[in-house]
C-alpha distance (Angstrom), angle and dihedral (degrees) to the residues before:
residue distance angle dihedral
M1 . . .
T2 3.83 . .
T3 3.75 126.3 .
S4 3.86 89.7 -106.2
E5 3.83 87.6 65.1
S6 3.86 94.7 43.5
L7 3.76 117.7 117.9
L8 3.82 90.6 -110.8
L9 3.74 93.5 58.2
R10 3.73 94.6 41.0
A11 3.76 92.1 52.7
A12 3.84 92.9 41.9
T13 3.79 90.6 55.3
G14 3.82 94.7 44.7
R15 3.86 94.0 -109.9
P16 3.81 121.1 143.4
A17 3.88 114.5 -85.8
S18 3.73 130.3 -174.4
R19 3.85 89.5 -127.6
P20 3.78 139.4 -13.1
P21 3.78 113.1 -74.9
V22 3.84 113.0 -124.2
W23 3.75 134.4 -145.7
F24 3.82 134.4 143.0
M25 3.80 131.7 -125.9
R26 3.75 108.6 -120.9
Q27 3.81 90.9 16.7
A28 3.79 90.8 132.4
G29 3.79 97.1 89.8
R30 3.75 122.2 -39.9
S31 3.81 102.2 106.3
L32 3.81 99.7 26.8
P33 3.79 121.2 101.3
E34 3.72 91.7 -150.1
Y35 3.79 89.4 57.1
R36 3.84 92.4 51.0
A37 3.81 90.6 49.8
L38 3.78 90.8 50.8
R39 3.80 93.6 49.6
V40 3.79 95.4 52.3
G41 3.83 108.4 128.0
T42 3.87 92.3 3.6
S43 3.79 124.0 104.8
M44 3.77 120.8 -133.8
L45 3.78 93.2 -111.7
A46 3.85 91.8 48.9
A47 3.71 90.5 51.0
C48 3.80 91.9 50.5
R49 3.82 89.9 54.7
T50 3.82 98.8 46.6
P51 3.89 111.0 86.4
D52 3.78 94.4 -155.4
L53 3.80 92.5 53.4
I54 3.81 93.2 43.3
T55 3.71 89.1 53.3
E56 3.75 97.2 46.9
I57 3.73 96.1 45.4
T58 3.84 92.3 47.3
L59 3.75 91.4 51.2
Q60 3.86 97.8 45.5
P61 3.83 97.7 80.6
V62 3.76 92.6 42.3
R63 3.77 89.5 57.7
R64 3.80 95.9 42.5
H65 3.83 101.9 39.4
G66 3.80 103.7 26.2
V67 3.86 92.4 -130.9
D68 3.76 119.6 177.6
A69 3.82 95.6 -122.2
A70 3.80 140.3 25.4
I71 3.79 122.5 -130.5
F72 3.77 114.4 -144.4
F73 3.73 112.7 -111.4
S74 3.80 111.1 -123.0
D75 3.75 139.7 96.9
I76 3.79 134.6 -105.6
V77 3.81 93.0 -115.1
V78 3.84 95.3 54.1
P79 3.82 94.7 94.6
L80 3.86 89.4 49.1
V81 3.75 90.4 52.4
A82 3.84 89.5 47.0
I83 3.81 91.0 59.4
G84 3.83 94.0 47.3
V85 3.69 103.7 -95.8
G86 3.83 110.9 150.1
V87 3.84 102.9 -117.3
D88 3.75 129.6 145.6
I89 3.77 129.8 -175.4
V90 3.79 106.4 -133.5
A91 3.81 115.8 -158.2
G92 3.80 110.5 -111.6
V93 3.84 91.7 11.3
G94 3.78 112.5 54.6
P95 3.74 132.2 -139.9
V96 3.84 113.8 0.8
V97 3.84 119.7 -170.0
D98 3.79 117.8 -150.2
K99 3.85 95.1 -152.3
P100 3.81 113.9 26.4
I101 3.84 119.3 -147.5
R102 3.77 110.1 -111.1
E103 3.83 106.7 141.4
A104 3.79 140.3 33.9
A105 3.78 94.8 -98.3
D106 3.85 89.1 61.5
L107 3.80 89.2 66.5
D108 3.78 89.8 75.5
R109 3.82 87.9 77.3
L110 3.79 90.1 64.8
R111 3.80 106.9 77.4
P112 3.81 123.3 167.0
L113 3.77 117.7 -79.8
D114 3.84 118.4 -121.3
A115 3.82 128.4 -166.0
A116 3.77 87.0 -114.9
D117 3.79 89.2 64.3
V118 3.77 92.0 63.6
P119 3.85 108.6 34.2
Y120 3.83 89.8 149.6
I121 3.80 89.1 63.0
T122 3.81 93.1 54.6
E123 3.81 93.0 44.1
A124 3.81 92.8 48.6
V125 3.82 94.6 47.0
Q126 3.78 91.7 49.1
T127 3.80 92.1 50.5
L128 3.75 92.3 46.0
T129 3.74 95.3 51.3
R130 3.74 87.8 53.8
E131 3.75 93.5 48.4
L132 3.83 95.2 44.4
G133 3.80 97.3 49.6
P134 3.81 108.2 -178.9
T135 3.84 93.2 2.0
P136 3.81 109.0 99.9
L137 3.74 123.8 -121.9
I138 3.79 117.4 -141.2
G139 3.80 117.2 -150.9
F140 3.72 122.3 -161.1
A141 3.81 148.4 -171.4
G142 3.83 139.2 -175.5
A143 3.67 115.3 -98.3
P144 3.81 120.3 -116.5
F145 3.85 95.9 -105.4
T146 3.77 94.4 50.2
L147 3.75 93.5 47.1
A148 3.77 90.7 47.6
S149 3.77 92.1 50.5
Y150 3.89 89.1 59.4
L151 3.77 93.5 43.8
V152 3.86 94.2 48.9
E153 3.84 98.1 38.8
G154 3.83 92.6 40.9
G155 3.78 90.7 -129.7
P156 3.80 142.4 -4.9
S157 3.76 116.0 -23.5
K158 3.82 135.0 -169.9
D159 3.78 98.2 -152.1
H160 3.86 103.1 21.2
A161 3.88 86.5 -140.4
L162 3.79 94.8 154.6
T163 3.81 90.9 47.8
K164 3.81 94.0 50.5
S165 3.82 91.6 43.4
L166 3.82 91.9 54.2
M167 3.80 92.1 44.7
H168 3.82 92.9 55.7
S169 3.81 100.3 32.3
N170 3.80 98.5 45.8
P171 3.84 108.5 21.6
D172 3.84 93.4 164.9
L173 3.81 90.5 58.1
W174 3.78 91.2 42.4
H175 3.81 94.0 53.1
A176 3.74 92.1 44.2
L177 3.81 90.6 52.5
L178 3.80 94.1 48.1
A179 3.85 91.4 46.1
R180 3.75 89.7 58.5
L181 3.80 93.5 44.0
A182 3.82 89.2 50.4
D183 3.75 91.3 54.5
I184 3.79 90.3 50.3
A185 3.81 94.6 47.4
R186 3.76 92.4 45.6
Q187 3.85 92.9 52.1
F188 3.84 90.8 44.6
L189 3.81 88.6 56.8
R190 3.87 93.1 42.8
V191 3.81 89.5 53.6
Q192 3.84 88.6 56.6
I193 3.77 93.5 44.0
D194 3.83 92.9 49.8
A195 3.78 89.4 49.5
G196 3.83 91.0 54.8
A197 3.82 110.7 -86.2
S198 3.83 110.1 156.8
A199 3.79 97.4 -150.8
V200 3.82 137.6 3.2
Q201 3.85 134.7 -143.3
L202 3.79 125.3 -154.1
F203 3.80 110.7 -153.2
D204 3.77 116.3 -151.2
S205 3.76 94.5 174.2
W206 3.86 95.7 170.6
A207 3.75 102.4 37.3
G208 3.80 90.1 102.2
T209 3.82 89.4 73.0
L210 3.78 88.4 73.0
S211 3.78 133.7 81.6
L212 3.86 117.1 -119.3
A213 3.82 89.8 -108.7
D214 3.80 93.6 51.5
Y215 3.83 90.9 44.6
E216 3.78 93.1 51.3
E217 3.78 93.4 47.7
F218 3.81 103.9 37.7
V219 3.79 106.1 24.6
L220 3.79 115.5 20.6
P221 3.76 96.2 69.9
H222 3.77 91.1 55.4
S223 3.81 96.3 44.9
R224 3.82 85.8 51.0
A225 3.76 89.8 53.5
V226 3.83 87.1 57.8
L227 3.78 99.8 46.2
E228 3.79 107.8 28.0
P229 3.80 96.6 64.4
L230 3.82 88.9 53.3
A231 3.76 92.2 60.1
G232 3.80 112.2 129.3
T233 3.85 93.6 23.7
V234 3.90 107.8 84.3
P235 3.81 133.5 -31.5
R236 3.85 112.9 -71.9
I237 3.77 119.5 -141.7
H238 3.86 118.4 -163.6
F239 3.84 119.7 -163.8
G240 3.76 139.0 174.9
V241 3.76 138.3 160.7
N242 3.82 121.8 -109.5
T243 3.80 90.0 4.3
G244 3.79 99.5 134.2
E245 3.85 91.1 124.3
L246 3.84 90.7 47.4
L247 3.82 102.1 48.8
A248 3.80 98.7 105.6
A249 3.78 91.1 45.0
M250 3.76 91.7 49.2
R251 3.78 90.4 51.3
S252 3.82 89.4 52.1
A253 3.85 88.5 59.5
G254 3.77 87.4 77.2
A255 3.82 102.4 -83.2
D256 3.82 120.4 154.9
V257 3.78 89.1 -170.4
V258 3.83 126.7 30.3
G259 3.84 117.2 -152.4
V260 3.76 113.4 -140.7
D261 3.77 124.7 -159.5
W262 3.83 121.4 -138.8
R263 3.85 96.0 -91.8
V264 3.87 94.6 79.6
P265 3.84 121.3 49.2
L266 3.77 111.5 -123.9
D267 3.76 94.6 -119.0
E268 3.83 89.6 57.4
A269 3.76 90.3 43.6
A270 3.81 89.2 54.0
R271 3.83 89.9 51.3
R272 3.84 91.5 50.2
L273 3.82 90.6 47.4
G274 3.74 95.7 50.9
P275 3.80 134.2 -146.3
G276 3.74 117.9 -6.6
A277 3.82 95.1 19.7
V278 3.74 120.9 163.4
V279 3.75 115.5 -165.6
Q280 3.83 137.8 -164.6
G281 3.72 124.9 -155.2
N282 2.94 159.2 -26.7
L283 3.78 135.3 163.2
D284 3.80 111.7 133.6
P285 3.81 107.3 -109.5
A286 3.79 89.8 -143.5
L287 3.77 90.3 68.2
L288 3.74 93.2 63.5
G289 3.80 90.3 89.2
A290 3.78 97.1 43.2
G291 3.75 97.6 92.4
P292 3.86 136.8 -90.3
A293 3.79 97.0 -78.6
V294 3.82 94.4 50.4
V295 3.81 91.9 46.0
D296 3.83 94.1 47.4
A297 3.81 92.4 51.5
A298 3.74 92.2 46.4
V299 3.82 92.9 49.8
R300 3.80 90.6 50.2
R301 3.83 91.0 48.6
V302 3.87 91.2 50.6
V303 3.86 91.1 50.3
E304 3.76 92.2 48.3
Q305 3.84 92.9 49.3
G306 3.76 89.7 46.7
R307 3.85 90.8 61.6
A308 3.92 86.4 76.0
A309 3.77 89.4 72.9
D310 3.80 128.7 70.7
G311 3.84 88.7 -116.9
H312 3.82 134.9 9.5
I313 3.79 130.1 -162.8
F314 3.82 110.2 -168.0
N315 3.75 114.7 -131.9
L316 3.77 141.2 131.7
G317 3.75 121.9 -79.1
H318 3.81 86.6 -114.4
G319 3.83 138.9 -8.0
V320 3.76 127.3 -42.9
P321 3.83 110.5 -89.4
P322 3.80 109.6 -120.1
D323 3.84 93.0 -123.4
T324 3.79 93.5 56.9
D325 3.78 117.1 130.2
P326 3.80 102.5 -118.7
D327 3.76 91.2 -142.2
V328 3.76 89.3 65.3
L329 3.78 90.1 60.8
T330 3.79 92.2 47.8
R331 3.87 90.8 52.9
I332 3.82 90.3 49.4
V333 3.83 89.0 54.5
D334 3.82 90.7 49.5
T335 3.75 91.0 49.1
V336 3.82 94.0 50.2
K337 3.82 89.5 48.0
S338 3.79 90.2 53.8
L339 3.82 92.8 56.0
K340 3.71 103.7 85.2
């Protein structure tokens, strides 16, 4: 079997599949003891730029859980670091930017990304596709809005006040910033596709902080600039947190699959998305510690609700919490595989 006939690609393209494929966001590492052992003494950014580590960390959950797809081990700020932006990933905090973007002159620090800037990405993807055989590899990138939120705020933010203020007070600067970030994100995805990735996911983690009107005016054109030019290459997955009111707009950005967090049932998400919808999700990660009976019932409910869409990829409604018992994830995979 080739990756094109895998359950993931069949579901992502709305073709019949014997069951939903299953993988987990943040499955590459996080909760696995073998990942933590491998990362001792190595920073996150260093790991993301070392092909051997990228390869091993990406493969670990495939071996342990038997998931139907691998997600490439990287971070959304990797392409920014590759073009010289001063960003560090601080443990327990997240991405921290040394010089936030606040005025037009700051845009000069955002040059275009070239494949030559990220040779470790190409090498790791090529190695992984050989190692994985018929198991698909999903590449990913951070969406322009989420990247911009870190660059403007200088780091993680609870209210994104500086980001929204810049968006409304200086729309010309805002659109210029997101246009550059869209070019960077699109090229980062294209590097992974050219190296052999079978699908890609665009993470817009913080888009759910926006109203639909603001999303459509200030964000959608730039997410579209990432995804639409990739049409006809590989399936494109688009995901954000707390984006129940934005689902149809996110699909219109050029998504073949729309990721849905746990707040909206998948049958309702399919209704909001309209005919031909393919959904991904959406087990609440908080339930992973609630005991086998609770988890089993929730998995079965998600699979049943996913039948309302033309295709369903089983996943969590967000990433794997780092304190998750890995055996719980393995049992979820086994349960999904039993639901023909």
